[in-house]
C-alpha positions in Angstrom: -30.9 4.8 -47.0 -28.8 5.1 -49.9 -25.7 6.0 -47.8 -26.5 2.9 -45.5 -26.7 0.6 -48.5 -23.5 2.0 -50.0 -21.5 1.8 -46.7 -22.6 -2.0 -46.5 -21.5 -2.6 -50.2 -18.2 -0.9 -49.7 -17.7 -2.8 -46.5 -18.3 -6.1 -48.3 -16.2 -5.2 -51.4 -13.1 -4.1 -49.4 -13.3 -7.1 -47.0 -11.4 -10.1 -48.0 -14.0 -13.3 -47.7 -12.5 -16.5 -46.8 -13.3 -19.5 -49.0 -14.6 -21.4 -46.2 -16.7 -20.2 -43.3 -14.0 -21.5 -40.8 -10.3 -21.2 -40.7 -8.3 -24.1 -42.0 -4.7 -25.0 -41.1 -2.1 -24.0 -43.8 -0.5 -26.7 -45.5 3.2 -27.2 -45.6 4.0 -24.8 -42.7 3.7 -27.2 -39.6 1.1 -27.1 -36.9 -1.3 -24.3 -36.2 -3.5 -21.9 -37.9 -2.2 -19.4 -40.4 -2.3 -15.8 -39.6 -3.5 -15.0 -43.0 -6.7 -17.0 -42.3 -7.1 -15.2 -39.1 -6.9 -11.7 -40.7 -9.5 -12.8 -43.3 -11.8 -14.2 -40.7 -11.5 -10.9 -38.8 -12.4 -8.9 -41.6 -15.2 -11.2 -42.5 -16.6 -10.7 -38.9 -16.3 -7.0 -39.2 -18.4 -7.2 -42.5 -21.0 -9.4 -40.8 -21.3 -7.0 -38.0 -21.8 -4.0 -40.3 -24.4 -6.2 -42.4 -26.2 -7.4 -39.3 -26.2 -3.7 -37.8 -27.5 -2.3 -41.1 -30.4 -5.0 -41.2 -31.3 -4.1 -37.7 -31.5 -0.6 -38.6 -33.5 -1.1 -41.5 -36.0 -3.3 -39.8 -36.5 -0.6 -36.9 -37.0 2.1 -39.5 -39.7 0.2 -41.3 -41.4 -1.0 -38.1 -41.5 2.7 -36.9 -42.6 4.1 -40.3 -46.1 5.5 -40.2 -48.4 3.8 -42.7 -49.6 6.0 -45.6 -53.3 6.0 -46.2 -55.4 7.4 -49.2 -58.9 6.9 -49.9 -60.8 6.1 -53.2 -61.5 9.3 -54.9 -63.8 8.2 -58.0 -67.3 6.9 -57.6 -66.1 3.3 -58.3 -62.5 2.0 -58.6 -61.2 -1.4 -60.2 -58.7 -3.0 -58.2 -56.3 -5.3 -60.4 -53.6 -8.1 -59.5 -50.9 -6.3 -61.4 -50.1 -2.7 -62.2 -51.7 -2.6 -65.5 -55.3 -2.4 -66.7 -54.6 -5.5 -68.5 -54.4 -7.3 -65.5 -57.1 -9.5 -63.7 -59.8 -7.3 -62.1 -60.0 -8.4 -58.7 -62.9 -6.2 -57.3 -64.6 -2.9 -57.2 -64.4 -0.4 -54.3 -66.7 2.7 -53.7 -65.7 6.2 -53.1 -64.1 7.0 -49.7 -63.0 3.5 -48.9 -59.5 3.7 -47.3 -56.6 2.0 -48.6 -53.0 1.7 -47.2 -50.3 2.7 -49.8 -47.7 -0.2 -49.9 -45.7 1.1 -53.0 -46.0 3.5 -55.9 -44.7 2.4 -59.4 -45.0 5.1 -62.0 -48.7 5.6 -62.2 -49.9 2.8 -60.4 -50.1 2.3 -56.5 -50.1 -1.2 -54.6 -52.5 -1.0 -51.8 -53.8 -3.0 -48.8 -57.4 -3.1 -47.9 -59.0 -3.4 -44.4 -58.9 -7.3 -45.0 -55.3 -7.4 -45.8 -55.8 -8.0 -49.7 -52.7 -6.6 -51.7 -54.1 -5.2 -55.0 -53.0 -2.5 -57.5 -55.0 0.7 -58.4 -54.3 3.6 -60.7 -52.7 6.3 -58.7 -54.8 9.0 -60.3 -57.9 7.1 -58.7 -57.0 8.0 -55.2 -57.7 11.0 -53.1 -55.9 12.9 -50.5 -59.2 13.4 -48.5 -59.0 10.6 -45.7 -61.8 8.4 -44.6 -61.9 5.7 -42.1 -63.6 2.4 -41.9 -65.3 1.3 -38.6 -63.9 -2.1 -37.8 -65.8 -2.9 -34.7 -69.6 -4.0 -34.3 -70.3 -0.5 -33.0 -68.0 2.3 -32.6 -68.9 5.0 -30.2 -68.1 8.6 -31.4 -67.8 10.8 -28.3 -68.3 14.6 -28.1 -64.6 14.8 -26.8 -61.4 12.9 -26.9 -62.3 11.2 -23.4 -63.6 8.0 -22.3 -66.0 9.6 -19.9 -67.2 12.1 -22.5 -70.9 11.7 -23.7 -71.6 9.6 -26.8 -72.5 11.9 -29.7 -73.4 9.1 -31.9 -72.7 5.5 -32.8 -71.5 4.0 -36.2 -72.0 0.4 -37.2 -69.3 -1.8 -38.7 -68.1 -0.8 -42.1 -69.3 2.6 -42.0 -67.2 5.3 -43.3 -66.0 8.4 -41.3 -64.1 11.4 -42.6 -60.9 12.0 -40.7 -60.6 15.3 -39.7 -57.8 15.4 -37.3 -55.3 13.1 -35.4 -55.4 14.0 -31.7 -53.2 12.9 -28.8 -54.1 10.0 -26.7 -55.2 7.5 -29.6 -58.2 9.6 -30.6 -59.3 10.7 -33.9 -61.7 13.6 -34.7 -64.2 12.3 -37.4 -67.3 13.6 -39.2 -70.1 11.4 -40.5 -71.4 12.1 -44.0 -74.6 13.3 -42.4 -72.7 15.9 -40.6 -72.4 14.7 -37.1 -68.9 14.8 -35.7 -66.9 13.7 -32.8 -64.0 11.6 -31.4 -63.3 8.0 -32.0 -60.5 5.7 -30.5 -58.1 4.7 -33.1 -58.6 1.0 -32.3 -62.3 1.2 -33.5 -61.6 2.1 -37.2 -59.1 1.3 -39.8 -57.4 3.7 -42.1 -55.5 5.8 -39.8 
């Protein structure tokens, strides 16, 4: 990433940019366009292509980046509107609630919850143990990772399930806090 940004910067610094976005006729040399301006426009076009290519690459990289999720580790955690305990307290989440990590700044983490709210939490309050939140009215947890497999149990909306394994085909192996386990479709939960 740094090398790509350095390449863009180096290309921008080395390329002479014209004073106008289009070539102007040179004064005092008769009719036509000046070759100096054509060279400057070609250099500017090359820089634009490099910049555009870099932006496309960055967009593709961020789009394919897998989201990082963590879960609330403490019994209850306060979320703030800024990365400081002096910030405005937004709300409290209970243990196990999954949060998407947006950015980490020193000892604070900016997170997104299941409703899309962006808030800040102390990084030490998050756990590596992953949980998922059921985001459909009733999620069917099956005995195996197959639509035709028997239903092991059903979980209501907003129930937390512990993530045990990510399997192929869009299935997740999960366990309820009561000990029941099975496989759920990734589309029926949030936090994976």
